[in-house]
N, C-alpha and C positions, 0 to 999 in steps of 0.2 A: 275664707269661710267654708270652702269646699274641701279642705284638707284638715281633718280633725287633729292630726298630730301637731300641727303648727300652733294650735290654740293653747298648748301647754309648754311651748318653747320659750326661750329667753331671747330678748332682742335688745340691742343697744344702738341708738341713733347716732350717726357719725357726721351728719350734715343737716342743714336746714331743709325742710320739705315744704313745697308749695303745692297745695291741693286745688288750686284754681282750675285745673283741668278736669276736675270731677264736679259736674253740675249738681249731682245729688248723691253724696257719699253713702255707701252702704255700711252701716255700723259693723265693726268687727265682732264676730261671734253671734250667737242667737240665745234667746232665753229658754234654752232646753238643756237638761243635764247632758254633759258630754260635748256640748257645743258652746258653752260659755268660755270666755277667755280665762285660762287658769295658769298662765305663765308669768313672766316678768317682762315689762317694757320699761327700759331706761331711756328717757329722752335726752339724757346727757347734756341738758341745758340748751340744746338746739331748738329752733322754732318749728312749729307746724302751723303754717299760715293758710288762711282762706278756706277753712273747712265750711262747706255749705251742705246742709241737709234740709230737704223739703219733704217731710213725711208727716204732715199734720194729722193723718188718720192712723198712724203707726205708733205702737207702744215700744218702750225700751230703745231710746234713741240717743246717740252721742257718737263720738269717735269710736268708742266701744259700746256695744249693746248692753251686755251684762258681764260682770266678772265674778269669779268664785275661786277662792284660795289663790289670789293673784296679788302682784305688786305692780303698781304704776308709780313711777318716780321720775322727777326732773323733767316733766313734760311741760312745754310752754306753747299754749295755743294762742294764736294771734289772729284777729279779725274773723272770729267765728260767726256764723249765721245758721243757727240750728232751730228747726221747728219739728215738733212731734206731738203726740197726744198724751199718754200717761208715761211717767218715768222718763223724763227728758233732762239731759245735762250736756254741757259742752264737751266734757271728757267721757263720761259714762252715764248710761241711763239708770242702772241699778247695780248696787253692790250687795252681793249675797254671800254670807259666810265670812271666813277669816281672811279679809283682804286689807291691804294698806295702800293708801294714796299719799305719797310723800313729795313735798316740794313741787307741787304742780300748780299751774296757773292757767287762766282763760280770760281773754279780753274779747268781748264781742256781745252779740245778742242771742238770747235763748228764749224760746216761747213754747208753751204747750197748754194742756188742759189741767192736769193734776199731777202732783209730784214733779215739780220743775225746779231746777237749780242751775246757776251759772256754771258750776263744775260737775255736780252730781245730782241726779234726780232724787234718789232715795238710797239709804244704806241700812242694812240689817246684818250686823256682824256676829251677834250672839256671844261676843267676847270682848271685854273692855281693853284688851291689848291691841285692838285693831281699829282702824278708822282713817281720819284725815289729819295729816300732820304738816304744818308749815305751808299750807296752800293759800292762794289768793285769787281774787276775781275782780273784774271791772266790766261795766257795760250795762245793758238793759235786760232784765229778766221779767217775764210776765206769764200769767196763767190764771186759772179760775180759783184753784184751791191748792194749799200746801205748796207755797212758793217761797224760795229763799235765794238771796244773792249767791250764796255758796252751795247750799244743798236744800232741796225741798223738804225732805223728811229724814231725821236721824233717829233710828229705832234700835231696840234690842241690843244694848251694850256698845254701840258705836261711840267712839271718843273723837272729839274735834279739838285739836291742840295747836296753838300758835297760828291760827288762820285769820284772815282778814279780807274785807271787801272795801273798795274805795271808788268814789265817783260813780256809784252804781244806782240805777233806778229800778226799783222793784215794785210791781203793782199787780193786783188781782182782787179777789173778793174776800176769801176767808183763809186764815192761817198764813199770813204774809209776814215775812221777817227780813230784816236788813242783812242777816247772815243765814238764819235757819227758819224755815216756815213752821215746822213741827218738831219738837224735841221731846221724846217720850221713851218710856220703858228702859230705864237704867242707862240712857245715853248721857254723856257728860261733855260739857264745853269748858275748856280751860285756856285762859290767856288769849282771848280772841278780841277782835275789834271790827267795827263796821262804820262806814260813813256813806251817806247817799240818801236819796229820797225814797221813802217807803209809803205806799198808799193802799188802802183797801177798805172793806166794810166791817168785817168781824175778825177779831183776834189778830191784830196787827201790832208789830213792835219793831223798834229800831234795831234790836238784836235778834230776838226770837218772837215769832208770831204767837205760838201757843206752846207752853211747857206743861208736862203732865203734873197734875196736882194731887194724885192719889198713888199709892204703891202699885208697882215699883217706881220709885221716884227717879227723875232725871235731875241733873245739877248744872248750875252755871257758876264758874269760879274765876275771879280776876279777869272778867271780860267786860267790855265797854262799847258804847255806841255814841255817835255824835247826835245829840238831841236836836240841834239846830238844823242840820242838813236833812235828818230823817223826818222831821216833822212829827215825831212821836215823843210822848212824855213818859212812857213806861214800856216794859218788855217782859214777856214770858210768864205773866201771872195768870193768864187764862180768862180774864174778863172780856166779854165782847165790847169793842169800842170802834168808833169810826174816826176818819181823818178830821172830821169837824170838831171832835171832842179834844 
């Protein structure tokens, strides 16, 4: 974080990494122009285990704080325990601009207040060529609003393709989804699947908590959720509903 040049460098992981020696990991990069991670990190299929972040009063929390014009690929997070406030994800708190997250996974627990996801807190790519591709999650994800097993909020052109969650518990109050909490403003979900328990008070769904119902529209195509494990009978339509219904 102290050397700006490294934030736009390219990295390739060549062995498993155990972060258990870090009691409170400092996310890579900062949510400031010029300090966001803007390079390429290729996890190369190796594991990053025991990521622990205890920052319940901090925004933009994850292995990476915020990325902009970056690529994160083949990263495998195992036994994560991440706590933040706004924009919290196991891998990255906030995706801003033309970024791609490819073939990444996270298994563990993530919690925060708003914009919380097992992998990504929120994404705003402004271009439908970018987003999340082939990613998966498992574990417990919780927050107050805009919470999803994979991503809390997918906005402004973000695409989510071939992604899934399994054996995941997602809970909060409003806009709670088995995969995405809030899908809006020309975001698109294609060929995705989710299974696991989803609970909340308003706008909850086995796949999407709340999907935009006015222009610019978001779309869900060839995507499914397990209605038995989720406890939900509908997804993404935008009507307020409770778990009792």
